[in-house]
TIDRENFI-197338 format. One record per residue: x, y, z of N, C-alpha, C in turn. Coordinates in steps of 0.1 Angstrom, whole numbers, plus 2048, in hexadecimal, padded with zeros to 3 digits. Layout:
BEGIN
XYZXYZXYZ/...
END
This chain:
BEGIN
AF769225DAFD68C252AFD67D25B/AFF670251AFE664259B0B65E25B/B0B658263B1B650267B1E647261/B1663D256B1A63724BB2163E243/B1F64B23EB22652232B23663237/B2D66523BB2F673244B2F67D236/B2F67C22AB3368521DB1F68921C/B1668121FB0968221EB0468B22A/AFF69722BAF569C231AEA6A422C/AE36A9236AD66AE233AD96BC23A/AD26C9232AD66D7236AC36DB239/AC56E0242AB46E6246AB96EF245/AAC6F723EAA9707240AA470A24D/A9A716252A97715260A8771225B/A8271424FA7271024EA746FD249/A7E6F7247A7F6E924AA816E4252/A886E925BA896E626BA7F6E7270/A776EF26FA686F127CA616E9273/A606E6267A566D7263A5D6CD266/A686CA267A6D6BD26AA6C6BE278/A6D6C5282A676C528FA596C4292/A526C728CA426C628CA3E6B528B/A486B0282A436A127EA4D696282/A5869B28EA5F691292A5E68729A/A5368B2A2A4C67C2ABA426762A4/A3B67C299A3567128FA3E667287/A48671282A5366627DA5A65D286/A5E65F293A6365629BA5764B29E/A4D64E29FA426452A0A45639297/A4663F28AA4463527DA5362F27B/A5B63327EA6762C282A6861F28B/A60623296A606182A3A5460E29C/A4B610294A4260928CA4B5FC285/A5060627CA5B5FF277A665F727B/A6A5F9285A735F228FA6F5E2294/A5D5E6297A575D929BA545D1291/A515D4286A4D5CD27CA3E5C927E/A375D1284A2A5CB287A1E5CD27D/A235D8274A1B5DA266A245E325B/A1E5E4250A285EB246A265F7247/A2F5FD249A3560C247A3561323F/A3161D239A3062422DA2A633230/A3663B232A31647238A3D657231/A3865E22DA3F669229A38676226/A3F67C22EA3D68C233A4369722C/A3F6A2227A446B0220A496B7227/A556BA229A5D6C2233A606D122F/A5A6D7221A5B6E321BA656E4210/A656EC207A6E6E81FCA686DD1F3/A726D51EFA6D6C91E8A756BD1F3/A776C11FEA7D6B520AA726AE210/A726A1212A69699216A7168E223/A6968B22AA6C684235A64677235/A6E666231A6665E230A6C651239/A6164B23DA6563A245A6063023B/A65628236A6061D22FA66611230/A5B608232A635F9236A6D5F3231/A6D5F2222A755EE216A835F521C/A875FB221A94603223A9A60422F/A9160223AA91602248A9F61024A/A9861C247A9D62624DA93632248/A9963D24EA9264C250A9C652245/A9265623BA9965E22FA9266D22F/A9B676230A9B684231AA7689220/A9968B218AA068A20BA976941FF/A9F69E1FAA996A41EEA9369A1E2/A836A01DBA836991D6A816A21C9/A7C69B1BCA776A21ADA6B69E1A7/A696A81A0A5E6A1197A5F69F18B/A5D691183A6068E178A5A69616E/A64694164A5E6A0157A4F69B154/A466A2150A396A214DA3069E157/A3469D163A2869716BA296A4176/A1B6A117DA1C6AE185A116AD193/A0D6A0191A0469919DA0D6961AC/A056981B6A0B6961C3A0B6891C3/A166861CAA1B6751CCA2566E1C3/A256781B9A2D66F1A9A3B6761AB/A3F67F1B9A4B6821B7A556761BB/A646781B6A6C66F1B4A796741C0/A7D66A1C7A8B6731D1A996741C6/A9E67D1CFAA86801C8AB96791D0/AC267A1CEACC6761D5AD267E1DF/ACD68F1E2ACE69A1E9AC46951F6/ACD691202AC768D20DACB683213/ACA67F220AD067522AAC566822B/AC865E22EAC2651234AC864E23F/ABF64D24AAC364B259ABD63B25D/ACB63325EAC3628269AC0627272/AB462027BAB1623286AB8626291/AC5623292ACB62829BAD163629C/AD363828EAD8647288ACA65228E/ABE64B28AAB265428EAB265329D/AB764C2A4AB364D2B5AB96572B6/AC86552B3AD66612B6ACF66F2B1/AC76702A8AC367A2A3ABB6822AD/AB26772AEAA667C2B8AAB67F2C9/AB76792CEAB767A2DBAC86832DC/ACC6872D2ADA68C2D4ADB6982C9/AD86952BBADA6A12B3ACE6AC2B3/AC16A92B4AB76B22B7AB86BB2C2/ABD6B32CBABB6BD2D9ACA6C92D8/AD26C42D0AE06CC2D3ADF6D32C6/AD86D22BAAD66DC2B4ACC6EB2B9/AC26E12C2ABB6EE2C9AC36F72D4/AC96F22D9AD46F72E0AE06FF2DC/AE36FC2D0AF17012C7AE77102C2/ADC70B2BDAD57162B0AC971A2B8/ACA7222C3ABE7272C8AAF72B2BC/AB67332B4AAB7342AAAA27292A1/AA871D29FAA5716299A9B70C2A5/AA070F2B3A927092BAA867102B9/A8671E2B2A7A7262B5A737292A5/A7D72229EA7772428EA6872228A/A62725283A55724281A5371F271/A4C71626FA48711261A4471F25A/A4271B24BA3F727242A2F725245/A2771C246A1B71B248A1571F255/A2172525FA1772C268A19738265/A1D73F25BA1B74F258A0F753255/A0975F2589FC7642559FC762246/A0576123D9FF76122E9FD75222A/9FC7482339F973E2329EB73B233/9E874523C9D87432409CC747236/9CE74A22A9C774B21B9CC742213/9C573E20C9C97302029D17311F8/9D07411F39DA7491EC9E87471F3/9E974A1FC9F97492039FC73C203/9F77322059FA7242059FD71E1F9/9F47221EF9F671B1E1A057251D8/A077301DFA107381DBA1F7361E0/A2072F1E8A2C7271F4A347201EE/A3E7221EAA4871C1DFA4E7101EA/A4C7101F6A5170A1FDA486FC201/A3B703202A316F7206A2B6F11FA/A2F6F81EAA296F21E0A366F11D5/A406EC1D8A4D6E81CDA4B6E81C2/A406DD1BDA3D6D81B0A376E21A8/A2E6E91B0A216F11AAA246F719E/A316F919BA2F70518AA3B6F7184/A3D6EB186A466E417DA3D6DE174/A416E1168A3D6DD15CA326E415B/A326F115AA266FA156A2B703148/A296FD141A2E707134A2671012B/A1C713135A1571D12FA1872C12E/
END
């Protein structure tokens, strides 16, 4: 949850947490670039289900948020953010990196060793990747056949 709005919070499944941890150093690098203002930063990565982590200059924060696909659209990149999620300013992000992530790993050992769904044997075949609702949350959106 954020300090600025304690009512807003983000809940992670084991899959989403594992996917988040896999990109956390990349997100941190983008946050540092944004803070230095050396070049434009526009970063977004999918962490499972319909949740994305984003770092964008215009907002000077790290967003962890659920997205949706607008009606009659189904192309990657056309997803839109919902209100479900949090935005962390740079100080909150630093606290998450230095305090929250290590504390969560210590309090919940099962999360520390959680694996993302794409590490599962079913994902080694193309059919498994395509059928995964976590990896492809918008796959069946707007298919009325």
